[in-house]
N, C-alpha and C positions, 0 to 999 in steps of 0.2 A: 496954361497950367490949371486955370479954373475949369476949363472944359474937360480936361482929363480927370479932375477931381469929381466933377458932376457925373461924368460917364462911369467912373468907378463906383460912386455912391448909388447910381441907378442899377448897376449890375451886381453889386455885392453889398449886403447889409453892413458889413464891417470892413471898411476900406483900410488900406495900410496907413493912410494919413490919420484916420481916426484912432487906430491902435497906437500909432506913434504918440499922438497927443495924450492918450490915456496914460501911457507909461511915462511920458516925460512930465506930466502933471504930478505923478506919484513921486518922482525923483526931485521935484523942484524944492522940496523942503530941506535938502541936504546940500551943503556946499562941497566943492571939490576938496578943500582942505579937510573937512570933516570926514569925507569918504577915505581920503588918504590915511588919516589918523586911525580910522576904523580898520583899514587893511593892515596897517602896521601893528595894531594891537592884536588882530587875529593871527598874524605871523608869529608874534611873541607867544601867544597861547598855544599854537600848533607846535612850536619848538619845545615849549615846556612840557606838553603832554606826550609828544611822540619821540622825543630824544632824551638822552640822559645828560643833557647839558645843564650846568648849574645856572642859577639866575645871573650870576656874575658874567658867565660866558655869553649868555643871551644878550645881556646889556652891552657887552663889548661888540657883538655882531651888529646890533641895532645902531650903536654909536658909529661903527665903521661905515655902515650903510648911510647914515645921516651925513657923515663927513664927506662922502663921495657925491652927494647931491650938489647941483648947482647952487651958488650962493643965494640967488634970488629966491629959489624954492625953499632952501633951508631957513632963510630969514622969515618967510611967510609962515612956515610950519612952527617955528619957535614963538612967533608972535601970537599964533592962534591959541 
């Protein structure tokens, strides 16, 4: 593996490994739960802006989604 990395670095200034580490370092500041909560909030925003659903109906949809999640995941989300 180290030989392959060395070969890649000698042939290409920007190796795939280097790019992976660059992007993974950027994402290390956010946890999986935070990312999931951000996606859920973006979903709420998109529903509110692009549909004629009331806030009450959007909350019902999100609650139904949350209730369909596995118990362990739901517990971790509620604790965060």
